[in-house]
C-alpha positions as CSV (number, residue, x, y, z in Angstrom):
1,M,96.6,159.3,57.1
2,S,97.8,155.7,56.5
3,R,98.6,153.2,59.1
4,R,101.8,151.2,58.8
5,Q,100.8,147.6,58.7
6,T,103.3,145.2,60.3
7,A,103.3,141.5,60.5
8,P,102.2,140.1,63.9
9,P,104.9,138.6,65.9
10,P,105.2,134.8,65.8
11,E,104.1,134.6,69.4
12,D,100.8,136.0,68.5
13,A,100.3,133.2,65.9
14,E,101.3,130.7,68.4
15,L,98.8,132.0,71.1
16,A,96.1,132.0,68.5
17,A,96.7,128.4,67.5
18,F,96.6,127.3,71.2
19,A,93.4,129.4,71.8
20,K,91.8,127.9,68.8
21,A,92.6,124.3,69.9
22,L,91.2,125.1,73.3
23,G,88.2,127.1,71.9
24,H,85.9,124.0,72.2
25,P,84.7,122.8,75.6
26,I,85.2,119.1,74.7
27,R,89.0,119.8,74.0
28,V,89.2,121.5,77.4
29,Q,87.4,118.5,79.0
30,I,89.8,116.1,77.2
31,L,92.8,117.9,78.7
32,R,91.1,117.7,82.1
33,I,90.7,113.9,81.6
34,L,94.3,113.5,80.5
35,A,95.5,115.7,83.5
36,R,94.2,113.2,86.0
37,E,96.5,110.4,84.9
38,N,99.8,110.2,82.9
39,A,98.2,108.6,79.8
40,H,94.9,107.4,78.5
41,R,93.8,105.2,75.6
42,C,91.4,106.8,73.3
43,C,88.6,104.3,74.2
44,R,88.9,105.4,77.9
45,I,88.5,109.0,76.9
46,V,85.6,108.1,74.8
47,D,84.1,106.3,77.8
48,E,84.0,109.6,79.8
49,L,82.5,111.7,77.0
50,P,79.1,111.6,75.4
51,L,80.6,111.4,71.8
52,A,81.4,109.0,69.2
53,Q,85.0,107.6,69.0
54,S,85.5,109.3,65.7
55,T,84.6,112.7,67.2
56,V,86.9,112.2,70.1
57,S,89.7,111.2,67.7
58,E,89.2,114.5,65.8
59,H,89.4,116.5,68.9
60,L,92.5,114.7,69.9
61,R,94.0,115.4,66.4
62,I,93.4,119.1,66.9
63,L,95.0,119.0,70.3
64,R,98.0,117.1,68.9
65,S,98.4,119.5,66.0
66,T,99.2,122.3,68.4
67,G,101.5,120.1,70.5
68,L,99.3,120.2,73.6
69,V,98.7,116.4,73.5
70,R,101.0,113.7,72.2
71,A,100.3,110.2,71.2
72,N,102.5,107.1,72.1
73,E,101.9,105.0,69.0
74,S,104.4,102.2,69.8
75,D,101.9,100.2,71.9
76,P,99.2,98.3,70.3
77,Q,96.7,100.8,71.5
78,V,97.5,104.5,71.1
79,M,98.1,106.3,74.4
80,Y,97.5,110.0,74.8
81,C,99.1,112.4,77.3
82,I,99.5,116.1,77.9
83,V,102.7,117.8,76.8
84,P,103.6,119.8,80.0
85,A,106.1,122.1,78.1
86,A,103.4,123.1,75.6
87,L,100.9,123.8,78.3
88,R,103.4,126.0,80.2
89,R,104.2,127.8,76.9
90,F,100.5,128.5,76.4
91,K,100.3,129.9,79.9
92,S,103.3,132.0,79.4
93,L,101.9,133.5,76.1
94,L,98.5,134.1,77.8
95,G,100.1,135.7,80.7
96,A,102.1,138.0,78.5
97,L,98.9,139.7,77.1
């Protein structure tokens, strides 16, 4: 008996990308830090975590790649903030499981 294989729906890939980005406790902590205020400079986030600036930047890059966080690079210092629509989308996909 053979099983028919079908491609997973795009929503599954989207949910998996969000879950992977949030699969590290430091990235969850970064989202909590960003949720407290509208925007943070990277150096302020680094001040709140026991990590090197380069490590925090890598975690921010991963969060940005999924769209959960965006960077305002027009200022001399990059400001990071949560993208509320992306967070709502993640919650919606998770709720549909």
